[in-house]
C-alpha positions in Angstrom: -48.9 89.9 -33.3 -46.8 88.5 -36.2 -47.7 88.8 -39.9 -46.9 85.3 -41.2 -47.1 86.6 -44.8 -43.9 88.6 -44.2 -42.1 86.8 -41.3 -41.3 83.2 -40.3 -42.1 82.1 -36.7 -40.3 79.4 -34.8 -42.6 77.6 -32.4 -42.0 74.3 -30.5 -39.3 73.1 -32.9 -41.0 74.1 -36.1 -40.7 77.0 -38.6 -44.0 78.4 -39.7 -44.8 80.8 -42.5 -47.2 81.4 -45.3 -46.0 80.3 -48.7 -47.4 80.6 -52.2 -47.9 77.5 -54.3 -45.9 77.7 -57.6 -48.5 75.6 -59.4 -51.7 77.1 -58.3 -50.6 80.5 -56.9 -52.7 80.0 -53.7 -51.2 80.6 -50.3 -50.9 77.9 -47.6 -49.3 77.5 -44.2 -45.9 76.0 -44.6 -44.7 74.1 -41.5 -41.2 72.7 -41.4 -39.1 71.3 -38.6 -36.4 73.7 -37.4 -32.8 73.1 -38.3 -32.0 72.2 -34.6 -34.8 69.7 -34.5 -33.6 68.1 -37.8 -30.0 67.9 -36.5 -31.2 66.3 -33.2 -33.2 63.7 -35.2 -30.2 62.9 -37.4 -28.1 62.4 -34.3 -30.6 60.0 -32.7 -31.0 58.0 -35.9 -27.2 57.8 -36.4 -26.8 56.5 -32.9 -29.5 53.8 -33.5 -28.2 52.7 -36.9 -24.5 53.5 -36.8 -21.8 51.2 -38.2 -20.8 50.1 -34.7 -24.3 48.6 -34.2 -24.4 46.4 -37.3 -24.0 42.7 -36.4 -20.9 41.0 -37.8 -21.7 37.9 -40.0 -20.8 34.5 -38.4 -17.9 32.6 -39.9 -20.3 29.7 -40.7 -22.7 31.8 -42.7 -19.9 33.2 -44.8 -18.8 29.7 -45.9 -22.3 28.4 -46.8 -22.9 29.1 -50.4 -24.3 25.7 -51.4 -27.9 25.0 -50.4 -28.7 28.4 -48.9 -30.9 29.8 -51.7 -34.5 29.5 -52.7 -34.0 25.8 -53.8 -33.1 24.9 -50.3 -36.3 26.6 -49.0 -38.5 24.8 -51.5 -37.1 21.4 -50.6 -37.9 21.7 -46.9 -40.3 18.9 -45.7 -42.9 21.3 -44.2 -43.3 23.1 -47.5 -43.8 20.0 -49.6 -47.4 18.9 -49.8 
């Protein structure tokens, strides 16, 4: 048996302990992901959103500065009624 008021428990990738609210003074169960779980999550997100996964802009898109803003969208035939 573990006294959560004095110790922190690691369970299924989470750290669990009893904390005291600085505002109200009441105690509550504080559940946080473990450091290892956070690092694994960061690694997965970095692999999904890394710089090597960003699409490169097309050469044609870079040169189109005229007629590519809101004015062009408002002058489309399907939007005019």
